[in-house]
SEKOL-988688 format. One record per residue (C-alpha): y, x, z; residue in one letter; residue number from 1. Coordinates in steps of 0.02 Angstrom, whole numbers. Example, Ala and Ser with C-alpha at 12.3 -4.5 7.8 and 13.67 -1.06 7.14 Angstrom:
BEGIN
+--------+--------+--------+---------+-----+
:     yy :     xx :     zz : residuo : num :
+--------+--------+--------+---------+-----+
:   -225 :    615 :    390 :       A :   1 :
:    -53 :    684 :    357 :       S :   2 :
+--------+--------+--------+---------+-----+
//
This chain:
BEGIN
+--------+--------+--------+---------+-----+
:     yy :     xx :     zz : residuo : num :
+--------+--------+--------+---------+-----+
:    -47 :    696 :   -748 :       M :   1 :
:     -5 :    555 :   -868 :       R :   2 :
:   -162 :    459 :   -819 :       S :   3 :
:   -115 :    473 :   -635 :       A :   4 :
:     61 :    409 :   -671 :       I :   5 :
:     -5 :    259 :   -768 :       V :   6 :
:   -130 :    214 :   -631 :       A :   7 :
:      8 :    233 :   -502 :       A :   8 :
:    109 :     97 :   -588 :       L :   9 :
:     -7 :    -24 :   -500 :       G :  10 :
:     83 :     33 :   -343 :       G :  11 :
:    250 :    -21 :   -417 :       L :  12 :
:    184 :   -197 :   -442 :       L :  13 :
:    105 :   -188 :   -269 :       F :  14 :
:    274 :   -146 :   -192 :       G :  15 :
:    372 :   -272 :   -295 :       F :  16 :
:    251 :   -414 :   -260 :       D :  17 :
:    246 :   -384 :    -73 :       T :  18 :
:    434 :   -363 :    -48 :       A :  19 :
:    507 :   -490 :   -170 :       V :  20 :
:    460 :   -632 :    -51 :       I :  21 :
:    595 :   -570 :     71 :       A :  22 :
:    733 :   -639 :    -41 :       G :  23 :
:    652 :   -809 :    -63 :       T :  24 :
:    603 :   -860 :    114 :       T :  25 :
:    764 :   -958 :    145 :       H :  26 :
:    752 :  -1054 :    -20 :       A :  27 :
:    566 :  -1087 :     -1 :       L :  28 :
:    593 :  -1152 :    176 :       S :  29 :
:    720 :  -1278 :    109 :       Q :  30 :
:    627 :  -1329 :    -51 :       V :  31 :
:    459 :  -1355 :     34 :       F :  32 :
:    523 :  -1400 :    209 :       S :  33 :
:    433 :  -1254 :    290 :       L :  34 :
:    421 :  -1227 :    478 :       T :  35 :
:    407 :  -1050 :    551 :       P :  36 :
:    218 :  -1071 :    549 :       N :  37 :
:    206 :  -1134 :    369 :       T :  38 :
:    330 :  -1000 :    314 :       L :  39 :
:    214 :   -872 :    395 :       G :  40 :
:     70 :   -947 :    296 :       L :  41 :
:    170 :   -941 :    134 :       T :  42 :
:    207 :   -757 :    158 :       V :  43 :
:     37 :   -707 :    227 :       S :  44 :
:    -71 :   -808 :    106 :       I :  45 :
:    -52 :   -672 :    -25 :       A :  46 :
:   -115 :   -548 :    103 :       L :  47 :
:   -274 :   -647 :    129 :       W :  48 :
:   -293 :   -632 :    -59 :       G :  49 :
:   -278 :   -444 :    -42 :       T :  50 :
:   -429 :   -447 :     74 :       I :  51 :
:   -533 :   -528 :    -62 :       A :  52 :
:   -464 :   -403 :   -188 :       G :  53 :
:   -505 :   -255 :    -77 :       A :  54 :
:   -683 :   -316 :    -50 :       V :  55 :
:   -712 :   -354 :   -234 :       F :  56 :
:   -632 :   -192 :   -296 :       A :  57 :
:   -764 :    -79 :   -219 :       G :  58 :
:   -902 :   -171 :   -312 :       Y :  59 :
:   -801 :   -183 :   -473 :       A :  60 :
:   -750 :      0 :   -465 :       G :  61 :
:   -932 :     54 :   -454 :       D :  62 :
:   -999 :    -69 :   -583 :       R :  63 :
:   -865 :    -70 :   -718 :       W :  64 :
:   -768 :     87 :   -675 :       G :  65 :
:   -601 :    119 :   -592 :       R :  66 :
:   -497 :    105 :   -751 :       R :  67 :
:   -573 :    -55 :   -820 :       D :  68 :
:   -563 :   -138 :   -649 :       S :  69 :
:   -378 :    -94 :   -640 :       L :  70 :
:   -356 :   -194 :   -801 :       R :  71 :
:   -425 :   -347 :   -713 :       I :  72 :
:   -300 :   -322 :   -571 :       M :  73 :
:   -156 :   -304 :   -695 :       A :  74 :
:   -207 :   -469 :   -775 :       G :  75 :
:   -203 :   -553 :   -604 :       L :  76 :
:    -28 :   -483 :   -571 :       Y :  77 :
:     30 :   -559 :   -736 :       L :  78 :
:    -47 :   -731 :   -701 :       L :  79 :
:     25 :   -732 :   -525 :       S :  80 :
:    202 :   -692 :   -579 :       A :  81 :
:    203 :   -826 :   -713 :       I :  82 :
:    121 :   -953 :   -599 :       G :  83 :
:    239 :   -923 :   -452 :       C :  84 :
:    389 :   -938 :   -568 :       G :  85 :
:    329 :  -1109 :   -629 :       F :  86 :
:    250 :  -1172 :   -467 :       A :  87 :
:    264 :  -1362 :   -462 :       W :  88 :
:    227 :  -1386 :   -277 :       N :  89 :
:    186 :  -1290 :   -119 :       W :  90 :
:     -5 :  -1284 :   -144 :       P :  91 :
:     18 :  -1216 :   -321 :       S :  92 :
:    134 :  -1081 :   -254 :       L :  93 :
:      4 :  -1033 :   -124 :       L :  94 :
:   -132 :  -1025 :   -258 :       F :  95 :
:    -35 :   -908 :   -371 :       F :  96 :
:     17 :   -800 :   -224 :       R :  97 :
:   -167 :   -783 :   -179 :       I :  98 :
:   -202 :   -723 :   -358 :       L :  99 :
:    -65 :   -593 :   -341 :       G : 100 :
:   -139 :   -541 :   -175 :       G : 101 :
:   -309 :   -511 :   -254 :       V : 102 :
:   -221 :   -398 :   -381 :       G : 103 :
:   -130 :   -304 :   -243 :       I : 104 :
:   -286 :   -280 :   -138 :       G : 105 :
:   -388 :   -224 :   -287 :       G : 106 :
:   -259 :   -101 :   -351 :       S : 107 :
:   -237 :    -29 :   -175 :       S : 108 :
:   -420 :     22 :   -185 :       V : 109 :
:   -435 :     69 :   -367 :       L : 110 :
:   -269 :    155 :   -399 :       G : 111 :
:   -277 :    292 :   -266 :       P : 112 :
:   -465 :    314 :   -296 :       M : 113 :
:   -442 :    339 :   -483 :       Y : 114 :
:   -298 :    461 :   -457 :       I : 115 :
:   -394 :    561 :   -325 :       A : 116 :
:   -544 :    575 :   -440 :       E : 117 :
:   -444 :    634 :   -589 :       I : 118 :
:   -331 :    758 :   -496 :       S : 119 :
:   -354 :    944 :   -455 :       P : 120 :
:   -365 :    983 :   -268 :       A : 121 :
:   -200 :   1079 :   -262 :       A : 122 :
:   -106 :    930 :   -333 :       W : 123 :
:   -207 :    786 :   -263 :       R : 124 :
:    -91 :    743 :   -119 :       G : 125 :
:     62 :    734 :   -230 :       R : 126 :
:    -26 :    641 :   -371 :       L : 127 :
:   -107 :    512 :   -257 :       V : 128 :
:     62 :    506 :   -171 :       G : 129 :
:    137 :    442 :   -334 :       T : 130 :
:     47 :    279 :   -296 :       F : 131 :
:    146 :    264 :   -133 :       Q : 132 :
:    303 :    323 :   -222 :       L : 133 :
:    282 :    181 :   -345 :       N : 134 :
:    255 :     59 :   -202 :       I : 135 :
:    425 :    103 :   -129 :       V : 136 :
:    504 :    102 :   -302 :       V : 137 :
:    433 :    -73 :   -321 :       G : 138 :
:    504 :   -123 :   -152 :       I : 139 :
:    676 :    -56 :   -199 :       L : 140 :
:    669 :   -142 :   -369 :       V : 141 :
:    618 :   -305 :   -283 :       A : 142 :
:    765 :   -298 :   -162 :       Y : 143 :
:    885 :   -249 :   -301 :       L : 144 :
:    817 :   -385 :   -415 :       S : 145 :
:    835 :   -516 :   -278 :       N : 146 :
:   1014 :   -461 :   -244 :       Y : 147 :
:   1066 :   -461 :   -428 :       L : 148 :
:    983 :   -629 :   -463 :       I : 149 :
:   1070 :   -703 :   -309 :       S : 150 :
:   1238 :   -652 :   -384 :       L : 151 :
:   1203 :   -760 :   -537 :       E : 152 :
:   1210 :   -919 :   -430 :       R : 153 :
:   1060 :   -999 :   -514 :       L : 154 :
:   1042 :  -1130 :   -380 :       G : 155 :
:    871 :  -1214 :   -371 :       A : 156 :
:    802 :  -1093 :   -504 :       W : 157 :
:    847 :   -935 :   -408 :       E : 158 :
:    684 :   -914 :   -314 :       W : 159 :
:    584 :   -948 :   -474 :       R : 160 :
:    671 :   -806 :   -565 :       W : 161 :
:    649 :   -690 :   -415 :       Q : 162 :
:    461 :   -720 :   -412 :       L : 163 :
:    432 :   -737 :   -600 :       G : 164 :
:    521 :   -581 :   -661 :       V : 165 :
:    370 :   -475 :   -607 :       A : 166 :
:    281 :   -536 :   -765 :       A : 167 :
:    373 :   -404 :   -868 :       V : 168 :
:    312 :   -246 :   -776 :       P : 169 :
:    140 :   -327 :   -756 :       S : 170 :
:    121 :   -340 :   -945 :       L : 171 :
:    180 :   -161 :   -970 :       V : 172 :
:     54 :    -98 :   -840 :       F : 173 :
:    -89 :   -193 :   -923 :       L : 174 :
:    -50 :   -120 :  -1094 :       L : 175 :
:    -34 :     59 :  -1029 :       L : 176 :
:   -205 :     49 :   -947 :       L : 177 :
:   -281 :     47 :  -1121 :       F : 178 :
:   -215 :    225 :  -1150 :       T : 179 :
:   -299 :    321 :  -1007 :       I : 180 :
:   -479 :    389 :   -988 :       P : 181 :
:   -612 :    339 :   -864 :       R : 182 :
:   -637 :    433 :   -700 :       S : 183 :
:   -748 :    586 :   -731 :       P : 184 :
:   -830 :    564 :   -561 :       R : 185 :
:   -876 :    384 :   -600 :       W : 186 :
:   -947 :    441 :   -768 :       L : 187 :
:  -1055 :    573 :   -681 :       V : 188 :
:  -1116 :    443 :   -557 :       K : 189 :
:  -1169 :    335 :   -705 :       R : 190 :
:  -1258 :    483 :   -787 :       G : 191 :
:  -1133 :    499 :   -931 :       R : 192 :
:  -1110 :    688 :   -918 :       M : 193 :
:  -1046 :    719 :  -1094 :       N : 194 :
:   -907 :    590 :  -1074 :       E : 195 :
:   -863 :    662 :   -904 :       A : 196 :
:   -851 :    836 :   -980 :       G : 197 :
:   -734 :    773 :  -1116 :       M : 198 :
:   -621 :    691 :   -987 :       V : 199 :
:   -616 :    851 :   -882 :       L : 200 :
:   -565 :    948 :  -1037 :       E : 201 :
:   -433 :    818 :  -1077 :       R : 202 :
:   -355 :    832 :   -904 :       I : 203 :
:   -352 :   1023 :   -913 :       G : 204 :
:   -500 :   1077 :   -807 :       E : 205 :
:   -532 :   1263 :   -842 :       S : 206 :
:   -713 :   1271 :   -780 :       N : 207 :
:   -788 :   1110 :   -847 :       V : 208 :
:   -971 :   1157 :   -820 :       E : 209 :
:   -942 :   1216 :   -642 :       G : 210 :
:   -842 :   1060 :   -599 :       E : 211 :
:   -976 :    948 :   -675 :       L : 212 :
:  -1109 :   1035 :   -570 :       S : 213 :
:  -1008 :   1014 :   -409 :       D : 214 :
:   -976 :    831 :   -445 :       I : 215 :
:  -1158 :    797 :   -487 :       A : 216 :
:  -1213 :    879 :   -324 :       H : 217 :
:  -1086 :    781 :   -221 :       S : 218 :
:  -1139 :    614 :   -296 :       V : 219 :
:  -1304 :    631 :   -204 :       V : 220 :
:  -1296 :    548 :    -32 :       A : 221 :
:  -1264 :    653 :    123 :       K : 222 :
:  -1409 :    748 :    202 :       P : 223 :
:  -1505 :    628 :    314 :       G : 224 :
:  -1455 :    480 :    206 :       N : 225 :
:  -1574 :    416 :     75 :       T : 226 :
:  -1450 :    301 :    -11 :       S : 227 :
:  -1266 :    271 :    -42 :       D : 228 :
:  -1262 :    143 :    100 :       R : 229 :
:  -1089 :    158 :    182 :       L : 230 :
:  -1128 :     91 :    355 :       F : 231 :
:  -1240 :    230 :    418 :       S : 232 :
:  -1227 :    369 :    546 :       R : 233 :
:  -1185 :    498 :    412 :       A : 234 :
:  -1020 :    413 :    369 :       Y : 235 :
:   -960 :    352 :    538 :       R : 236 :
:   -820 :    481 :    553 :       F : 237 :
:   -744 :    446 :    380 :       P : 238 :
:   -756 :    260 :    421 :       I : 239 :
:   -660 :    289 :    583 :       F : 240 :
:   -525 :    388 :    493 :       L : 241 :
:   -502 :    261 :    353 :       A : 242 :
:   -503 :    107 :    464 :       V : 243 :
:   -390 :    180 :    598 :       S : 244 :
:   -257 :    242 :    477 :       I : 245 :
:   -264 :     74 :    388 :       G : 246 :
:   -237 :    -17 :    553 :       F : 247 :
:    -97 :     99 :    608 :       F : 248 :
:     -5 :     81 :    443 :       S : 249 :
:     16 :   -104 :    483 :       Q : 250 :
:     32 :    -91 :    673 :       L : 251 :
:    189 :     10 :    635 :       S : 252 :
:    265 :   -158 :    585 :       G : 253 :
:    326 :    -97 :    417 :       I : 254 :
:    269 :   -243 :    312 :       N : 255 :
:    328 :   -372 :    437 :       A : 256 :
:    498 :   -290 :    424 :       V : 257 :
:    494 :   -282 :    234 :       L : 258 :
:    435 :   -462 :    212 :       Y : 259 :
:    562 :   -536 :    332 :       Y : 260 :
:    703 :   -409 :    313 :       L : 261 :
:    834 :   -536 :    257 :       N : 262 :
:    784 :   -651 :    401 :       D : 263 :
:    797 :   -507 :    526 :       I : 264 :
:    974 :   -469 :    469 :       F : 265 :
:   1020 :   -654 :    469 :       T : 266 :
:    954 :   -672 :    647 :       A : 267 :
:   1067 :   -528 :    696 :       A : 268 :
:   1219 :   -620 :    624 :       G : 269 :
:   1235 :   -553 :    446 :       F : 270 :
:   1269 :   -666 :    296 :       T : 271 :
:   1139 :   -692 :    158 :       R : 272 :
:   1235 :   -585 :     34 :       T : 273 :
:   1262 :   -440 :    154 :       S : 274 :
:   1081 :   -452 :    210 :       A : 275 :
:   1024 :   -438 :     29 :       G : 276 :
:   1134 :   -287 :     -2 :       L : 277 :
:   1077 :   -200 :    157 :       Q : 278 :
:    897 :   -231 :    105 :       A : 279 :
:    935 :   -130 :    -53 :       V : 280 :
:   1002 :     13 :     56 :       V : 281 :
:    841 :     13 :    158 :       I : 282 :
:    736 :      9 :     -1 :       G : 283 :
:    831 :    161 :    -66 :       L : 284 :
:    804 :    253 :     99 :       T : 285 :
:    619 :    214 :     87 :       N : 286 :
:    615 :    292 :    -87 :       L : 287 :
:    711 :    450 :    -40 :       I : 288 :
:    601 :    491 :    109 :       F : 289 :
:    441 :    453 :     16 :       T : 290 :
:    495 :    579 :   -117 :       M : 291 :
:    533 :    706 :     21 :       L : 292 :
:    361 :    678 :     98 :       A : 293 :
:    276 :    698 :    -71 :       M : 294 :
:    359 :    867 :    -93 :       S : 295 :
:    287 :    923 :     74 :       L : 296 :
:    119 :    837 :     89 :       I : 297 :
:     20 :    976 :      2 :       D : 298 :
:    120 :   1112 :     93 :       K : 299 :
:    134 :   1060 :    276 :       V : 300 :
:    -13 :    940 :    268 :       G : 301 :
:    -51 :    760 :    311 :       R : 302 :
:    -68 :    779 :    499 :       K : 303 :
:    104 :    855 :    530 :       V : 304 :
:    189 :    716 :    433 :       L : 305 :
:     97 :    583 :    533 :       L : 306 :
:    147 :    660 :    699 :       L : 307 :
:    330 :    676 :    652 :       I : 308 :
:    333 :    498 :    587 :       G : 309 :
:    251 :    428 :    744 :       S : 310 :
:    388 :    501 :    853 :       A : 311 :
:    525 :    438 :    738 :       G : 312 :
:    456 :    261 :    726 :       M : 313 :
:    428 :    248 :    913 :       T : 314 :
:    608 :    292 :    956 :       S : 315 :
:    688 :    181 :    823 :       T : 316 :
:    576 :     31 :    862 :       L : 317 :
:    624 :     43 :   1046 :       I : 318 :
:    807 :     39 :    992 :       G : 319 :
:    781 :   -114 :    881 :       I : 320 :
:    686 :   -205 :   1020 :       A : 321 :
:    829 :   -166 :   1141 :       T : 322 :
:    959 :   -242 :   1023 :       I : 323 :
:    863 :   -405 :   1009 :       F : 324 :
:    825 :   -409 :   1196 :       A : 325 :
:   1005 :   -383 :   1250 :       T : 326 :
:   1102 :   -454 :   1101 :       G : 327 :
:   1215 :   -300 :   1108 :       K : 328 :
:   1257 :   -161 :    985 :       H : 329 :
:   1205 :   -263 :    831 :       K : 330 :
:   1311 :   -147 :    726 :       N : 331 :
:   1176 :    -15 :    753 :       L : 332 :
:   1035 :   -124 :    683 :       L : 333 :
:   1056 :    -67 :    503 :       L : 334 :
:   1056 :    116 :    552 :       W : 335 :
:    903 :     97 :    663 :       L : 336 :
:    809 :      5 :    525 :       L : 337 :
:    857 :    141 :    402 :       I : 338 :
:    794 :    276 :    520 :       A : 339 :
:    635 :    175 :    555 :       Y : 340 :
:    596 :    152 :    370 :       C : 341 :
:    633 :    336 :    338 :       A : 342 :
:    510 :    385 :    475 :       S : 343 :
:    376 :    271 :    403 :       F : 344 :
:    403 :    330 :    224 :       A : 345 :
:    395 :    512 :    279 :       F : 346 :
:    229 :    487 :    367 :       S : 347 :
:    113 :    337 :    354 :       L : 348 :
:    195 :    280 :    194 :       G : 349 :
:    155 :    441 :    104 :       A : 350 :
:     -9 :    484 :    190 :       V : 351 :
:   -110 :    323 :    211 :       T : 352 :
:   -174 :    296 :     34 :       W : 353 :
:   -196 :    484 :      7 :       V : 354 :
:   -300 :    501 :    165 :       Y : 355 :
:   -411 :    350 :    130 :       I : 356 :
:   -446 :    415 :    -45 :       S : 357 :
:   -497 :    587 :     22 :       E : 358 :
:   -608 :    562 :    173 :       V : 359 :
:   -759 :    481 :     88 :       F : 360 :
:   -884 :    580 :    -16 :       P : 361 :
:   -914 :    536 :   -199 :       N : 362 :
:  -1076 :    443 :   -158 :       A : 363 :
:   -983 :    307 :    -60 :       V : 364 :
:   -800 :    330 :   -109 :       R : 365 :
:   -780 :    160 :   -192 :       A : 366 :
:   -856 :     69 :    -43 :       K : 367 :
:   -759 :    177 :     81 :       G : 368 :
:   -594 :    153 :    -11 :       Q : 369 :
:   -628 :    -33 :    -11 :       S : 370 :
:   -661 :    -32 :    177 :       L : 371 :
:   -502 :     65 :    215 :       G : 372 :
:   -398 :    -51 :    109 :       S : 373 :
:   -484 :   -202 :    186 :       L : 374 :
:   -438 :   -143 :    360 :       A : 375 :
:   -258 :   -120 :    303 :       T : 376 :
:   -243 :   -293 :    228 :       W : 377 :
:   -330 :   -387 :    368 :       V : 378 :
:   -209 :   -313 :    494 :       M : 379 :
:    -63 :   -343 :    376 :       N : 380 :
:   -108 :   -527 :    353 :       A : 381 :
:   -125 :   -554 :    541 :       I : 382 :
:     43 :   -474 :    581 :       I : 383 :
:    137 :   -556 :    436 :       A : 384 :
:     69 :   -727 :    486 :       G : 385 :
:    114 :   -710 :    670 :       L : 386 :
:    283 :   -622 :    653 :       F : 387 :
:    396 :   -775 :    618 :       P : 388 :
:    330 :   -874 :    768 :       A : 389 :
:    340 :   -723 :    885 :       L : 390 :
:    514 :   -675 :    824 :       A : 391 :
:    572 :   -856 :    847 :       A : 392 :
:    527 :   -843 :   1032 :       R : 393 :
:    600 :   -670 :   1059 :       S : 394 :
:    654 :   -546 :    926 :       G : 395 :
:    615 :   -402 :   1044 :       A : 396 :
:    429 :   -438 :   1072 :       I : 397 :
:    360 :   -386 :    902 :       P : 398 :
:    463 :   -226 :    894 :       F : 399 :
:    413 :   -174 :   1070 :       A : 400 :
:    230 :   -200 :   1023 :       F : 401 :
:    250 :    -96 :    864 :       F : 402 :
:    330 :     44 :    965 :       A : 403 :
:    182 :     47 :   1086 :       A : 404 :
:     60 :     57 :    940 :       M : 405 :
:    151 :    209 :    870 :       M : 406 :
:    131 :    298 :   1037 :       V : 407 :
:    -56 :    265 :   1026 :       V : 408 :
:    -58 :    328 :    846 :       Q : 409 :
:     25 :    492 :    894 :       F : 410 :
:   -114 :    539 :   1014 :       F : 411 :
:   -256 :    477 :    902 :       V : 412 :
:   -191 :    583 :    757 :       V : 413 :
:   -161 :    733 :    870 :       L : 414 :
:   -337 :    731 :    942 :       V : 415 :
:   -447 :    660 :    805 :       C : 416 :
:   -375 :    681 :    630 :       Y : 417 :
:   -429 :    833 :    526 :       P : 418 :
:   -313 :    914 :    398 :       E : 419 :
:   -365 :    886 :    217 :       T : 420 :
:   -232 :    975 :    115 :       K : 421 :
:   -287 :   1084 :    -32 :       K : 422 :
:   -473 :   1053 :     -4 :       V : 423 :
:   -575 :    988 :   -152 :       S : 424 :
:   -658 :    819 :   -131 :       L : 425 :
:   -829 :    899 :   -145 :       E : 426 :
:   -790 :   1035 :    -14 :       T : 427 :
:   -708 :    911 :    103 :       L : 428 :
:   -869 :    812 :    116 :       D : 429 :
:   -959 :    961 :    193 :       S : 430 :
:   -816 :    995 :    317 :       L : 431 :
:   -807 :    823 :    399 :       L : 432 :
:   -919 :    804 :    553 :       P : 433 :
:  -1069 :    686 :    549 :       V : 434 :
+--------+--------+--------+---------+-----+
//
């Protein structure tokens, strides 16, 4: 349990680093004379770093282990926070944001994977869900931090403090990673059975020998596969599940909303201060509904949450698009955004990283987790980069598109997605179709 919580702290930094930019877009646009296109690049450049991090993390996780690779990501978080706080020009800011993106992308692969591999089946959804819980805690802390720093009237230094303060939790995360064990499944894959047995005992496994035998058997590639090569017929269905849920998590529009939340409120006529405060309210809503989803994810299952969330996001996104299209009922915008974020947190927010960490067998989990995260970040980077220019033309267009994508998601989940609750990772492998 403690090891899962420590690993999940990477999610807190993930959430903080992705959301903190929302409070700095206005200042950065003025300081560096950014256009809508260059602002989109400034925000999305970190996301292109996440792609590199997601690709690298699969290799690193297999070669050096999940835990030790997380230490590398924590170090990158620390360097990024310090560098962004002291950035001397626009290219230097972009460089340090890329470093932070590599840390985010890597931890999005390694954190859920490590937690899934160290958790019992009955608790896996909730424990992997702590990674997402920490993401939304990080988002809330970022919004709150931005708001409180803005009250200090620091002038030209305000954005530097907003970006640089992440160095403190980054250092704490790095130090705590030296107190947790390696993944027992990675140890078995490396042939270190005795160490794996000791870790299983440490985390409270009652039948160590039986668990070691199951893990060792599952590490062997699927029948019909002679290697742990991911892109083969045997793994096409897990690939579809991981890539599709990664795409849908971004086609919901959630990160475009979180990155540009203050700008969205400003476009609707709110002041900077009120926009910052309302961002805190949305961050708190995100946290509450993520906690609610975590309490249900191992009871009602992943699929039910996704279907409920799809319906909720579709209806609220249509409402938001209507407000921007007509210019009427702007007083409802905050409430619709709250309901939208609640629907996301209750479904895709809680389920995405859990699902990606579950659907691949032990033989290819690191590569599969990397692929699922890669799909997520590629789509995220594309949407975050295009959103400012599209919103500048018509605020309704992006939200109408996101609503349509959530309709598509509803039917894909209904028809194609299997339920994975309370099934061990080793058993789940045999249940997924080839």
